[in-house]
Residue frames as a rotation matrix with the C-alpha (Angstrom) as fourth column:
MET 1
0.589 -0.215 -0.779 -101.76
-0.105 0.936 -0.337 -10.01
0.801 0.281 0.529 86.97
LYS 2
0.856 -0.338 0.390 -100.07
-0.384 0.087 0.919 -11.64
-0.345 -0.937 -0.055 89.94
ALA 3
0.300 -0.813 -0.499 -96.48
-0.521 0.299 -0.800 -12.82
0.799 0.500 -0.333 89.94
LEU 4
0.991 -0.128 0.037 -95.02
0.050 0.617 0.785 -15.68
-0.123 -0.776 0.618 91.93
ILE 5
0.358 -0.934 0.000 -91.35
-0.733 -0.281 -0.619 -15.12
0.578 0.222 -0.785 92.74
PHE 6
0.811 -0.168 -0.560 -89.43
0.348 0.908 0.231 -18.23
0.470 -0.383 0.796 93.75
ALA 7
0.248 -0.717 0.651 -87.14
-0.606 -0.639 -0.474 -17.08
0.756 -0.277 -0.593 96.58
ALA 8
0.863 0.266 0.430 -87.02
-0.505 0.456 0.733 -20.19
-0.001 -0.849 0.528 98.78
GLY 9
0.769 -0.516 -0.376 -83.90
0.214 0.763 -0.609 -21.92
0.602 0.388 0.698 97.46
LYS 10
0.777 -0.512 -0.367 -80.73
0.471 0.086 0.878 -22.45
-0.418 -0.854 0.308 99.50
GLY 11
0.922 -0.385 -0.046 -78.47
-0.328 -0.712 -0.621 -20.91
0.206 0.587 -0.783 96.87
THR 12
0.748 -0.646 0.153 -75.59
0.305 0.538 0.786 -23.28
-0.590 -0.541 0.600 97.57
ARG 13
0.320 -0.652 0.687 -73.68
0.920 0.039 -0.390 -22.03
0.228 0.757 0.612 94.50
LEU 14
0.436 -0.102 0.894 -73.57
0.041 -0.990 -0.133 -18.55
0.899 0.094 -0.427 96.06
LYS 15
0.835 -0.261 -0.484 -71.73
0.535 0.176 0.826 -19.62
-0.131 -0.949 0.287 99.19
PRO 16
-0.754 -0.031 -0.656 -70.37
0.618 0.308 -0.724 -18.13
0.224 -0.951 -0.213 101.42
PHE 17
-0.804 0.474 0.359 -73.05
-0.468 -0.877 0.110 -15.39
0.367 -0.080 0.927 101.11
THR 18
0.108 0.961 -0.255 -75.87
-0.556 0.271 0.786 -17.91
0.824 0.057 0.563 101.46
ASP 19
-0.480 -0.292 -0.827 -74.37
0.522 0.663 -0.537 -19.39
0.705 -0.690 -0.165 104.63
HIS 20
-0.756 0.133 -0.641 -75.97
0.545 -0.416 -0.728 -16.44
-0.364 -0.900 0.242 106.40
HIS 21
-0.467 0.581 -0.666 -78.44
-0.531 -0.787 -0.314 -14.90
-0.707 0.207 0.676 103.91
PRO 22
0.383 0.620 0.685 -81.04
0.365 0.579 -0.729 -15.94
-0.848 0.529 -0.004 101.32
LYS 23
-0.513 -0.631 0.582 -79.83
0.766 -0.030 0.642 -15.76
-0.388 0.775 0.499 97.71
ALA 24
0.308 0.733 0.606 -82.73
0.903 -0.426 0.056 -13.42
0.299 0.531 -0.793 96.89
LEU 25
0.951 0.015 -0.308 -80.95
0.159 -0.880 0.448 -10.71
-0.264 -0.476 -0.839 98.90
ALA 26
-0.016 -0.971 0.240 -77.62
0.856 0.110 0.505 -11.06
-0.517 0.214 0.829 97.08
LEU 27
0.393 0.126 -0.911 -76.51
-0.007 -0.990 -0.140 -7.66
-0.919 0.061 -0.388 95.80
VAL 28
0.032 -0.382 0.924 -75.98
0.998 0.069 -0.006 -6.60
-0.061 0.922 0.383 92.19
ASN 29
-0.493 -0.331 0.805 -74.54
0.408 -0.905 -0.122 -3.07
0.769 0.268 0.581 92.10
GLY 30
-0.979 -0.065 0.191 -75.71
-0.135 -0.488 -0.863 -2.57
0.149 -0.871 0.469 95.67
MET 31
-0.206 0.974 0.094 -79.34
-0.978 -0.209 0.015 -3.62
0.034 -0.089 0.995 95.10
PRO 32
-0.499 0.048 0.865 -80.77
-0.320 0.917 -0.236 -7.00
-0.805 -0.395 -0.442 96.23
LEU 33
-0.994 0.101 0.040 -81.95
0.083 0.476 0.876 -9.34
0.069 0.874 -0.482 93.48
LEU 34
-0.367 0.923 -0.119 -85.46
0.915 0.335 -0.227 -9.46
-0.169 -0.192 -0.967 94.94
GLU 35
0.029 0.333 -0.943 -85.78
0.203 -0.925 -0.320 -5.67
-0.979 -0.182 -0.095 94.93
ARG 36
-0.760 -0.377 -0.529 -84.56
-0.417 -0.341 0.843 -5.53
-0.498 0.861 0.102 91.33
ASN 37
-0.911 0.404 0.085 -87.12
0.353 0.655 0.668 -8.08
0.214 0.639 -0.739 90.20
ILE 38
-0.098 0.890 -0.446 -90.00
0.833 -0.171 -0.526 -6.47
-0.544 -0.423 -0.725 92.06
LYS 39
-0.066 0.020 -0.998 -89.16
-0.176 -0.984 -0.008 -3.16
-0.982 0.175 0.068 90.39
TYR 40
-0.949 -0.266 -0.169 -88.70
-0.230 0.214 0.949 -4.89
-0.217 0.940 -0.264 87.02
LEU 41
-0.623 0.775 0.111 -92.17
0.777 0.595 0.207 -6.44
0.095 0.215 -0.972 87.28
GLN 42
0.026 0.614 -0.789 -93.66
0.554 -0.665 -0.500 -3.17
-0.832 -0.424 -0.357 88.49
GLY 43
-0.640 -0.373 -0.672 -92.36
-0.298 -0.685 0.664 -1.63
-0.708 0.626 0.328 85.28
PHE 44
-0.906 0.390 -0.167 -94.92
-0.012 0.370 0.929 -3.78
0.424 0.843 -0.330 83.45
GLY 45
-0.244 0.875 0.417 -97.78
-0.723 -0.451 0.524 -2.87
0.647 -0.174 0.743 85.79
ILE 46
0.220 0.277 -0.935 -97.48
0.317 0.886 0.337 -5.90
0.923 -0.371 0.107 88.07
ASN 47
-0.363 -0.291 0.885 -97.95
-0.622 -0.632 -0.463 -4.90
0.694 -0.718 0.048 91.71
ASP 48
0.574 0.619 0.536 -99.41
-0.819 0.447 0.360 -8.05
-0.017 -0.645 0.764 93.24
PHE 49
-0.185 -0.837 -0.516 -96.87
-0.710 0.477 -0.519 -10.64
0.680 0.270 -0.682 94.36
VAL 50
0.970 0.180 0.164 -96.61
-0.243 0.713 0.658 -14.03
0.002 -0.678 0.735 95.99
ILE 51
0.087 -0.992 -0.091 -93.13
-0.800 -0.015 -0.600 -14.82
0.594 0.125 -0.795 97.27
ASN 52
0.879 0.167 -0.446 -92.19
0.078 0.873 0.481 -18.27
0.470 -0.458 0.755 98.49
VAL 53
0.180 -0.806 0.563 -89.61
-0.849 -0.417 -0.324 -18.42
0.496 -0.420 -0.760 101.28
HIS 54
0.876 -0.005 -0.482 -87.64
0.218 0.896 0.387 -21.08
0.430 -0.445 0.786 103.15
HIS 55
0.100 -0.949 -0.298 -83.88
0.951 0.179 -0.251 -20.48
0.292 -0.258 0.921 103.51
PHE 56
-0.786 -0.336 -0.519 -83.48
0.542 -0.777 -0.319 -17.47
-0.296 -0.532 0.793 105.85
GLY 57
-0.238 0.803 0.547 -87.08
0.809 -0.147 0.569 -16.61
0.537 0.578 -0.615 104.92
VAL 58
0.491 0.413 -0.767 -87.45
0.813 -0.534 0.233 -14.25
-0.314 -0.737 -0.598 107.88
GLN 59
-0.468 -0.730 -0.499 -84.73
0.420 -0.680 0.601 -12.05
-0.778 0.072 0.624 106.39
ILE 60
-0.816 0.235 0.529 -86.76
0.493 -0.196 0.848 -11.71
0.302 0.952 0.044 103.18
ILE 61
0.217 0.970 -0.113 -89.97
0.868 -0.139 0.477 -10.92
0.447 -0.202 -0.872 105.06
ASP 62
0.312 -0.160 -0.936 -88.20
0.701 -0.627 0.341 -8.35
-0.641 -0.763 -0.083 107.26
PHE 63
-0.761 -0.649 0.008 -86.48
0.450 -0.519 0.727 -6.74
-0.467 0.557 0.687 104.27
LEU 64
-0.545 0.626 0.558 -89.79
0.585 -0.193 0.788 -6.24
0.601 0.756 -0.261 102.48
LYS 65
0.465 0.706 -0.535 -91.51
0.876 -0.278 0.394 -4.93
0.129 -0.651 -0.748 105.60
GLU 66
-0.064 -0.604 -0.794 -88.70
0.636 -0.638 0.434 -2.43
-0.769 -0.477 0.425 106.17
ASN 67
-0.952 -0.301 -0.054 -89.19
0.131 -0.561 0.818 -1.16
-0.276 0.771 0.573 102.62
ASN 68
-0.309 0.927 -0.214 -92.99
-0.488 -0.348 -0.801 -0.96
-0.816 -0.143 0.560 102.90
TYR 69
0.089 0.320 0.943 -93.25
0.433 0.840 -0.326 -3.79
-0.897 0.437 -0.064 100.35
PHE 70
-0.861 -0.507 0.039 -92.07
0.287 -0.422 0.860 -1.33
-0.419 0.752 0.509 97.67
GLY 71
-0.587 0.697 -0.413 -95.64
-0.689 -0.697 -0.197 -0.08
-0.425 0.169 0.889 97.41
SER 72
-0.511 0.367 -0.777 -96.96
-0.517 0.591 0.619 -3.47
0.686 0.719 -0.112 96.32
THR 73
0.536 0.639 0.552 -99.28
-0.843 0.447 0.301 -6.10
-0.054 -0.626 0.778 97.73
ILE 74
-0.352 -0.745 -0.567 -97.12
-0.661 0.627 -0.413 -9.04
0.663 0.229 -0.713 98.80
GLU 75
0.752 0.521 0.403 -98.24
-0.659 0.591 0.466 -12.40
0.005 -0.616 0.788 100.19
PHE 76
-0.346 -0.935 0.080 -95.83
-0.938 0.343 -0.056 -15.04
0.025 -0.094 -0.995 101.46
SER 77
0.785 0.402 -0.471 -95.93
-0.395 0.911 0.118 -18.77
0.476 0.094 0.874 100.82
ASP 78
0.127 -0.765 0.631 -93.79
-0.991 -0.120 0.055 -19.98
0.033 -0.633 -0.773 103.73
GLU 79
0.631 -0.003 -0.775 -92.21
-0.222 0.958 -0.184 -23.40
0.743 0.288 0.604 103.14
LYS 80
0.143 -0.626 0.767 -90.61
-0.958 -0.282 -0.051 -23.40
0.248 -0.727 -0.640 106.58
ASP 81
0.549 0.135 0.825 -91.25
-0.535 0.815 0.223 -27.12
-0.642 -0.564 0.519 107.14
GLU 82
0.075 -0.506 0.859 -89.75
0.549 0.740 0.388 -28.35
-0.833 0.442 0.334 103.86
LEU 83
-0.389 -0.285 -0.876 -88.22
-0.575 -0.667 0.473 -26.82
-0.720 0.688 0.095 100.73
LEU 84
0.257 0.745 0.615 -90.59
0.033 0.630 -0.776 -27.97
-0.966 0.220 0.138 98.00
GLU 85
-0.711 -0.564 0.420 -88.70
0.487 0.036 0.873 -27.01
-0.507 0.825 0.249 94.80
THR 86
-0.929 0.253 -0.271 -90.47
-0.357 -0.807 0.470 -25.25
-0.100 0.533 0.840 91.93
GLY 87
-0.506 0.781 -0.366 -93.35
-0.042 0.401 0.915 -27.67
0.861 0.478 -0.170 91.35
GLY 88
-0.205 0.391 -0.897 -94.10
0.912 0.409 -0.029 -28.32
0.356 -0.824 -0.441 94.99
GLY 89
-0.791 -0.150 -0.594 -93.74
0.416 -0.843 -0.341 -24.61
-0.449 -0.516 0.729 95.70
LEU 90
-0.847 0.528 -0.057 -96.27
-0.372 -0.514 0.773 -23.77
0.379 0.676 0.632 93.00
VAL 91
-0.189 0.809 -0.557 -98.81
0.337 0.586 0.737 -26.29
0.922 -0.048 -0.384 94.33
PHE 92
-0.401 -0.039 -0.915 -98.21
0.916 0.002 -0.402 -25.11
0.017 -0.999 0.035 97.92
ALA 93
-0.869 0.022 -0.494 -99.04
0.055 -0.989 -0.141 -21.53
-0.492 -0.150 0.858 96.85
ARG 94
-0.718 0.583 0.379 -102.17
0.609 0.265 0.747 -22.61
0.336 0.768 -0.546 94.94
LYS 95
0.119 0.870 -0.479 -104.64
0.979 -0.184 -0.091 -20.89
-0.168 -0.458 -0.873 97.27
LEU 96
0.003 -0.211 -0.978 -102.93
0.214 -0.955 0.206 -17.57
-0.977 -0.209 0.043 96.52
LEU 97
-0.759 -0.470 -0.450 -102.77
-0.339 -0.304 0.890 -18.08
-0.556 0.828 0.072 92.74
ASP 98
-0.820 0.488 0.300 -105.77
0.571 0.651 0.501 -20.17
0.049 0.582 -0.812 91.63
LEU 99
-0.437 0.593 -0.676 -108.00
0.176 -0.681 -0.711 -17.16
-0.882 -0.430 0.193 91.07
GLY 100
0.457 0.717 0.527 -109.14
0.607 0.182 -0.774 -17.69
-0.651 0.673 -0.352 87.47
GLU 101
0.940 -0.188 -0.285 -106.52
-0.321 -0.769 -0.552 -15.38
-0.115 0.610 -0.784 85.92
ASP 102
0.597 -0.797 -0.089 -103.13
0.442 0.419 -0.793 -15.92
0.669 0.434 0.603 84.31
PHE 103
0.914 -0.407 -0.007 -100.08
-0.223 -0.515 0.828 -15.27
-0.340 -0.755 -0.561 86.46
LEU 104
0.481 -0.840 -0.249 -96.33
-0.499 -0.028 -0.866 -15.05
0.721 0.541 -0.433 86.01
ILE 105
0.916 -0.390 -0.093 -93.64
0.300 0.512 0.805 -17.14
-0.267 -0.765 0.586 87.67
MET 106
0.603 -0.775 0.187 -90.08
-0.281 -0.427 -0.860 -15.86
0.746 0.466 -0.475 87.97
ASN 107
0.419 -0.572 -0.706 -86.98
0.841 0.538 0.063 -17.08
0.344 -0.619 0.706 89.79
ALA 108
0.939 -0.022 -0.344 -85.61
0.177 -0.826 0.536 -14.50
-0.296 -0.564 -0.771 92.22
ASP 109
0.144 -0.984 -0.107 -82.04
0.115 -0.091 0.989 -15.09
-0.983 -0.154 0.100 91.02
ILE 110
-0.054 -0.087 0.995 -82.80
0.991 0.115 0.064 -14.35
-0.120 0.990 0.080 87.35
LEU 111
-0.108 0.039 -0.993 -82.08
0.030 -0.999 -0.043 -10.89
-0.994 -0.034 0.107 85.98
THR 112
-0.406 0.059 0.912 -83.48
0.886 0.269 0.377 -9.98
-0.223 0.961 -0.162 82.57
ASP 113
-0.681 0.279 -0.677 -84.79
-0.287 -0.952 -0.105 -7.14
-0.674 0.123 0.728 80.43
LEU 114
-0.806 0.457 0.375 -87.33
0.591 0.615 0.521 -9.35
0.007 0.642 -0.766 78.67
ASP 115
-0.761 0.640 0.101 -90.37
-0.588 -0.748 0.308 -7.44
0.272 0.175 0.946 77.37
LEU 116
-0.873 0.423 0.241 -93.06
0.145 0.699 -0.700 -9.02
-0.465 -0.576 -0.672 79.52
ASN 117
-0.076 0.890 -0.449 -95.89
-0.595 -0.402 -0.696 -7.36
-0.800 0.215 0.560 77.61
ALA 118
-0.077 -0.018 -0.997 -94.94
-0.962 0.265 0.069 -9.23
0.263 0.964 -0.037 74.43
PHE 119
-0.929 -0.320 -0.186 -94.43
-0.251 0.913 -0.320 -12.47
0.272 -0.251 -0.929 76.40
ILE 120
-0.645 0.747 0.160 -97.85
-0.025 0.189 -0.982 -12.26
-0.764 -0.637 -0.103 78.07
GLN 121
0.079 0.673 -0.735 -99.53
-0.850 -0.340 -0.402 -11.35
-0.521 0.657 0.545 74.79
PHE 122
-0.465 -0.334 -0.820 -97.96
-0.744 0.650 0.158 -14.42
0.480 0.683 -0.551 73.13
HIS 123
-0.996 0.068 0.065 -99.13
0.011 0.773 -0.634 -16.65
-0.094 -0.630 -0.771 75.99
GLN 124
-0.358 0.931 -0.068 -102.68
-0.174 -0.139 -0.975 -15.38
-0.917 -0.337 0.212 75.92
GLY 125
-0.032 0.292 -0.956 -102.84
-0.984 -0.176 -0.021 -15.65
-0.175 0.940 0.293 72.14
LYS 126
-0.689 -0.288 -0.665 -102.01
-0.447 0.891 0.077 -19.37
0.570 0.350 -0.743 72.40
ASN 127
0.348 0.848 0.399 -104.53
-0.833 0.084 0.547 -19.91
0.431 -0.523 0.736 75.22
ASP 128
-0.124 -0.507 -0.853 -102.07
0.057 0.855 -0.516 -22.32
0.991 -0.113 -0.077 76.81
PHE 129
0.934 0.303 -0.191 -101.89
0.194 0.023 0.981 -23.28
0.301 -0.953 -0.038 80.45
ALA 130
0.512 -0.815 -0.271 -98.11
0.280 -0.140 0.950 -22.75
-0.812 -0.562 0.157 80.36
THR 131
0.875 -0.388 0.290 -95.72
0.190 -0.276 -0.942 -20.73
0.446 0.879 -0.168 78.19
LEU 132
0.574 -0.755 -0.315 -91.98
0.622 0.152 0.768 -20.81
-0.532 -0.637 0.557 78.88
ALA 133
0.856 -0.402 -0.325 -89.54
-0.500 -0.805 -0.321 -18.02
-0.133 0.437 -0.890 78.05
VAL 134
0.571 -0.676 0.466 -86.51
0.548 0.736 0.397 -19.52
-0.611 0.028 0.791 76.28
SER 135
0.752 -0.384 -0.537 -83.44
-0.600 -0.736 -0.314 -18.29
-0.274 0.558 -0.783 74.43
ASP 136
0.842 -0.525 -0.126 -80.51
0.305 0.655 -0.691 -19.57
0.445 0.544 0.712 72.39
ARG 137
0.399 -0.737 0.546 -77.69
-0.832 -0.542 -0.123 -19.39
0.386 -0.405 -0.829 74.92
LYS 138
-0.446 -0.683 -0.578 -75.14
-0.323 0.725 -0.608 -21.68
0.835 -0.084 -0.544 76.51
SER 139
0.172 0.501 0.848 -76.68
-0.984 0.124 0.127 -24.10
-0.042 -0.857 0.514 79.01
SER 140
-0.831 -0.521 0.196 -76.01
-0.528 0.849 0.023 -27.66
-0.178 -0.084 -0.980 80.11
ARG 141
-0.552 0.730 0.403 -79.69
0.570 0.683 -0.457 -28.49
-0.609 -0.023 -0.793 79.71
LYS 142
-0.910 0.251 -0.331 -81.92
-0.409 -0.681 0.608 -27.53
-0.073 0.688 0.722 76.80
LEU 143
-0.036 0.945 0.326 -85.61
-0.052 0.324 -0.945 -27.78
-0.998 -0.051 0.038 76.06
LEU 144
-0.910 -0.282 0.303 -86.49
0.233 0.256 0.938 -29.06
-0.342 0.924 -0.167 72.59
PHE 145
-0.064 0.896 -0.439 -89.18
-0.217 -0.442 -0.870 -27.42
-0.974 0.040 0.223 70.44
ASN 146
-0.097 0.125 0.987 -90.74
0.878 0.478 0.025 -28.24
-0.469 0.869 -0.156 67.09
SER 147
-0.730 -0.263 0.631 -91.27
0.617 -0.650 0.443 -25.70
0.293 0.713 0.637 64.29
GLU 148
0.198 0.868 0.455 -94.45
0.308 -0.496 0.812 -24.44
0.930 -0.020 -0.366 66.01
MET 149
-0.531 -0.545 0.649 -92.47
-0.457 -0.460 -0.761 -23.84
0.713 -0.701 -0.004 69.24
VAL 150
0.695 0.697 0.176 -94.33
-0.590 0.413 0.694 -26.62
0.411 -0.586 0.698 71.04
LEU 151
-0.079 -0.747 0.660 -92.31
-0.967 0.219 0.133 -28.42
-0.244 -0.628 -0.739 73.72
ARG 152
0.724 0.314 -0.615 -91.30
-0.526 0.828 -0.197 -31.89
0.447 0.466 0.764 72.53
GLY 153
0.626 -0.502 -0.597 -88.32
0.537 0.833 -0.136 -32.81
0.565 -0.235 0.791 74.68
TRP 154
0.867 -0.450 0.216 -85.37
-0.457 -0.541 0.706 -32.17
-0.201 -0.711 -0.674 76.97
LEU 155
0.672 -0.712 -0.200 -81.66
0.275 0.492 -0.826 -32.63
0.687 0.501 0.526 76.40
ASN 156
0.766 -0.621 -0.168 -78.68
0.063 -0.188 0.980 -32.90
-0.640 -0.761 -0.105 78.75
VAL 157
0.839 -0.422 -0.345 -76.01
-0.507 -0.372 -0.777 -31.36
0.199 0.827 -0.526 76.55
GLU 158
-0.018 -0.948 0.318 -73.12
-0.996 0.044 0.073 -32.87
-0.083 -0.315 -0.945 78.50
SER 159
-0.437 -0.135 0.889 -74.33
-0.360 0.932 -0.035 -36.47
-0.824 -0.335 -0.456 78.78
GLY 160
-0.889 0.168 -0.427 -76.49
-0.403 0.160 0.901 -36.62
0.220 0.973 -0.074 75.65
GLU 161
-0.744 0.668 -0.018 -79.47
0.559 0.607 -0.565 -37.90
-0.367 -0.430 -0.825 77.67
GLN 162
-0.843 0.536 0.046 -82.81
-0.379 -0.653 0.656 -37.01
0.382 0.535 0.754 76.08
ARG 163
-0.566 0.811 0.148 -86.46
0.397 0.425 -0.814 -37.17
-0.723 -0.402 -0.562 77.03
LEU 164
-0.961 0.138 -0.239 -88.69
-0.276 -0.445 0.852 -36.97
0.011 0.885 0.465 73.99
ALA 165
-0.137 0.980 0.145 -92.40
-0.501 0.058 -0.864 -36.86
-0.855 -0.191 0.483 73.26
GLU 166
0.929 0.324 0.181 -91.69
-0.004 0.496 -0.868 -38.20
-0.371 0.806 0.462 69.77
PHE 167
0.317 -0.845 0.431 -88.75
0.930 0.365 0.032 -38.93
-0.184 0.391 0.902 67.47
ASN 168
0.083 -0.384 -0.920 -86.42
0.221 -0.893 0.392 -35.92
-0.972 -0.236 0.011 67.30
LYS 169
0.466 0.199 0.862 -87.22
0.876 0.035 -0.481 -34.33
-0.126 0.979 -0.158 63.93
GLY 170
-0.359 -0.689 0.630 -84.57
0.705 -0.642 -0.300 -31.66
0.611 0.337 0.716 64.15
PHE 171
0.672 0.663 -0.329 -86.07
0.702 -0.428 0.569 -30.04
0.237 -0.614 -0.753 67.23
LYS 172
0.214 -0.548 0.809 -84.69
0.002 -0.828 -0.561 -26.66
0.977 0.122 -0.176 68.22
PRO 173
0.094 -0.235 -0.967 -82.70
0.934 0.357 0.004 -26.70
0.344 -0.904 0.253 71.49
LEU 174
0.042 -0.004 0.999 -83.25
-0.071 -0.997 -0.001 -23.61
0.997 -0.071 -0.042 73.67
ALA 175
-0.768 -0.407 -0.495 -82.39
0.466 0.175 -0.867 -22.75
0.440 -0.896 0.055 77.26
PHE 176
0.331 0.915 -0.232 -85.17
0.802 -0.143 0.580 -22.05
0.497 -0.378 -0.781 79.75
SER 177
-0.322 -0.442 0.837 -85.06
0.120 -0.896 -0.427 -18.51
0.939 -0.037 0.341 81.13
GLY 178
-0.802 0.008 -0.597 -86.74
0.589 0.176 -0.789 -19.21
0.099 -0.984 -0.146 84.48
ILE 179
-0.725 0.629 -0.281 -89.85
-0.501 -0.761 -0.413 -17.21
-0.473 -0.159 0.867 83.53
HIS 180
-0.795 0.562 0.229 -93.25
0.605 0.705 0.370 -18.81
0.046 0.433 -0.900 82.88
CYS 181
-0.647 0.757 0.091 -96.71
-0.760 -0.650 -0.001 -17.45
0.058 -0.069 0.996 82.13
ILE 182
-0.973 0.204 -0.108 -99.34
0.225 0.945 -0.238 -19.74
0.053 -0.256 -0.965 83.62
ASN 183
-0.195 0.970 0.148 -103.07
-0.630 -0.239 0.739 -20.25
0.752 0.051 0.657 83.44
PRO 184
-0.401 -0.002 0.916 -104.46
-0.889 0.242 -0.388 -21.69
-0.221 -0.970 -0.099 86.69
ARG 185
0.712 0.589 -0.381 -105.89
-0.677 0.720 -0.152 -24.63
0.185 0.367 0.912 84.70
ILE 186
-0.097 -0.858 -0.504 -102.45
-0.504 0.479 -0.719 -26.12
0.858 0.184 -0.480 85.29
PHE 187
-0.510 -0.120 0.852 -103.36
-0.858 0.143 -0.493 -26.95
-0.063 -0.982 -0.176 88.90
ASN 188
0.481 0.772 0.415 -105.81
-0.684 0.627 -0.374 -29.58
-0.549 -0.104 0.829 87.67
LYS 189
0.795 -0.236 -0.559 -103.17
-0.383 0.521 -0.763 -31.15
0.471 0.820 0.323 85.43
ILE 190
-0.222 -0.940 0.259 -100.31
-0.821 0.037 -0.570 -31.49
0.526 -0.339 -0.780 87.92
LYS 191
0.558 0.427 -0.712 -100.10
-0.131 0.892 0.433 -35.06
0.820 -0.148 0.553 89.21
ARG 192
-0.286 -0.781 -0.555 -97.16
0.509 0.367 -0.779 -34.90
0.812 -0.506 0.292 91.61
THR 193
0.869 0.454 0.196 -97.34
0.056 -0.484 0.873 -33.91
0.491 -0.748 -0.446 95.26
GLY 194
0.711 -0.606 -0.356 -94.78
0.524 0.120 0.843 -32.89
-0.468 -0.786 0.403 97.85
LYS 195
0.211 -0.774 -0.597 -91.31
-0.319 -0.632 0.706 -31.89
-0.924 0.042 -0.380 96.68
PHE 196
0.157 -0.168 0.973 -90.74
0.816 0.578 -0.032 -31.88
-0.557 0.799 0.227 92.90
SER 197
-0.764 -0.478 -0.432 -89.58
0.097 -0.748 0.656 -29.77
-0.637 0.460 0.618 89.96
ILE 198
0.271 0.889 -0.370 -92.23
-0.311 -0.284 -0.907 -28.17
-0.911 0.360 0.199 87.75
MET 199
-0.228 -0.412 -0.882 -90.06
-0.964 -0.029 0.263 -29.11
-0.134 0.911 -0.391 84.75
GLU 200
-0.951 -0.074 0.300 -90.78
-0.078 0.997 -0.003 -32.79
-0.298 -0.026 -0.954 85.50
GLU 201
-0.078 0.993 0.092 -94.48
0.277 0.110 -0.954 -32.04
-0.958 -0.049 -0.284 85.13
TYR 202
0.271 0.142 -0.952 -93.92
-0.734 -0.609 -0.300 -30.13
-0.623 0.780 -0.061 81.89
LEU 203
-0.629 -0.620 -0.469 -91.98
-0.776 0.471 0.419 -33.06
-0.039 0.628 -0.778 80.45
ASP 204
-0.762 0.498 0.414 -94.82
0.343 0.853 -0.393 -35.42
-0.549 -0.157 -0.821 81.35
LEU 205
0.131 0.932 -0.338 -97.55
0.154 -0.356 -0.922 -33.09
-0.979 0.068 -0.190 80.11
MET 206
-0.327 -0.297 -0.897 -95.85
-0.756 -0.487 0.437 -32.48
-0.567 0.821 -0.065 76.75
HIS 207
-0.968 -0.012 0.251 -97.10
0.107 0.884 0.456 -35.95
-0.227 0.468 -0.854 75.72
THR 208
-0.316 0.940 0.130 -100.75
0.941 0.328 -0.084 -34.90
-0.121 0.096 -0.988 75.97
GLU 209
0.650 0.530 -0.545 -100.80
0.521 -0.833 -0.188 -31.08
-0.553 -0.162 -0.817 76.04
GLU 210
0.355 -0.540 0.763 -99.31
0.671 -0.421 -0.610 -28.19
0.651 0.729 0.213 74.08
ILE 211
0.605 -0.324 -0.728 -96.77
0.496 -0.562 0.662 -26.21
-0.623 -0.761 -0.179 76.07
HIS 212
0.803 -0.246 0.543 -95.28
0.423 -0.405 -0.810 -23.39
0.419 0.880 -0.221 74.02
GLY 213
-0.067 -0.861 -0.504 -91.89
0.894 -0.276 0.352 -21.78
-0.442 -0.428 0.788 74.21
TYR 214
0.968 0.251 0.017 -91.47
0.238 -0.893 -0.382 -18.05
-0.081 0.374 -0.924 73.68
GLU 215
0.158 -0.977 0.144 -88.06
0.987 0.156 -0.027 -17.40
0.004 0.146 0.989 72.13
HIS 216
0.987 0.123 -0.100 -86.48
0.133 -0.986 0.099 -14.07
-0.087 -0.111 -0.990 72.97
GLN 217
0.268 -0.934 0.235 -83.15
0.625 -0.017 -0.780 -12.27
0.733 0.356 0.579 72.56
ALA 218
0.795 0.092 0.599 -83.26
-0.311 -0.787 0.533 -10.33
0.521 -0.610 -0.597 75.83
HIS 219
-0.410 -0.888 0.210 -80.40
-0.593 0.084 -0.801 -10.28
0.693 -0.453 -0.561 78.31
ILE 220
0.804 0.594 -0.032 -80.79
-0.353 0.518 0.779 -13.08
0.479 -0.615 0.626 80.83
ILE 221
-0.359 -0.933 -0.021 -78.39
-0.468 0.199 -0.861 -13.88
0.808 -0.299 -0.508 83.66
ASP 222
0.699 0.423 -0.576 -78.80
0.234 0.626 0.744 -16.60
0.676 -0.655 0.339 86.26
VAL 223
0.098 -0.672 0.734 -77.14
-0.699 -0.572 -0.429 -14.98
0.709 -0.471 -0.526 89.26
GLY 224
0.916 0.332 -0.226 -76.31
-0.140 0.791 0.595 -18.30
0.377 -0.514 0.771 90.84
ARG 225
0.410 -0.857 -0.312 -72.55
0.904 0.428 0.012 -18.01
0.123 -0.287 0.950 91.26
PRO 226
0.295 -0.351 -0.889 -70.23
0.425 -0.785 0.451 -15.22
-0.856 -0.511 -0.083 92.48
GLU 227
-0.757 -0.648 0.084 -68.82
0.349 -0.293 0.890 -14.79
-0.552 0.703 0.448 88.95
SER 228
-0.322 0.714 0.622 -72.33
0.870 -0.036 0.492 -14.32
0.373 0.699 -0.609 87.54
VAL 229
0.526 0.397 -0.752 -72.82
0.691 -0.715 0.107 -11.41
-0.495 -0.576 -0.650 89.94
LEU 230
-0.335 -0.744 -0.578 -69.91
0.138 -0.645 0.751 -9.68
-0.932 0.172 0.319 88.21
ALA 231
-0.839 0.089 0.536 -71.42
0.544 0.115 0.831 -10.43
0.012 0.989 -0.145 84.78
ALA 232
0.167 0.986 0.008 -74.80
0.974 -0.167 0.154 -9.07
0.153 -0.018 -0.988 85.91
GLU 233
0.281 -0.080 -0.957 -73.23
0.533 -0.816 0.224 -5.88
-0.798 -0.572 -0.186 87.23
LYS 234
-0.801 -0.597 -0.047 -71.96
0.259 -0.416 0.872 -5.04
-0.540 0.686 0.488 83.74
ILE 235
-0.704 0.602 0.376 -75.49
0.493 0.033 0.869 -5.12
0.511 0.798 -0.320 82.32
PHE 236
0.370 0.921 -0.119 -77.86
0.656 -0.168 0.736 -4.24
0.658 -0.350 -0.667 85.15
LYS 237
-0.582 -0.672 0.459 -76.77
0.245 -0.682 -0.689 -0.92
0.776 -0.288 0.561 86.61
């Protein structure tokens, strides 16, 4: 299975580090986030990667070259002309991913100990084109799921704004973990082009398709701010 690692973002919340470096190379206990996630995925037998780059992308490419790609096959989806966000980045990398087999997507700034084998097995058992890893943790935005863990909405916890596929029948609010398992059938369902968030597509597609959530209790830290680096260092040695 291939994995797409989103590493293109500007990481503005991690300033001043990201004034001169990509967030994917931010250190947690002396090891760059990108290296940690490559090794994490390798632990589940994944050795074939696509990495999208934009902000200080050359630093990421040079870092991987200097480390002999950590023994993996790595292809780059270079968004040097425009940062395309998650949805646009996925579509831009289509030629590297639309190969008839499921693939994983993971944000470079997420650290987790999620059991990917169980996640992938769940996804393939549902035969979905998209399964989202989610957990019950504090977040300003939540995805809403029915009793069958099918995506039915989105909630802004702070403002109360909702986007629903149907009347809210006590849907379960869960936070997205930044990890998806995808079947390439999704490429024929995405309507947007250019720069856009993949979540916008999911929230449109939930009206006509089944997108499942996979609830887990694993550690998950979004290493997006300096204080979250300190939190990550307590868990990920």
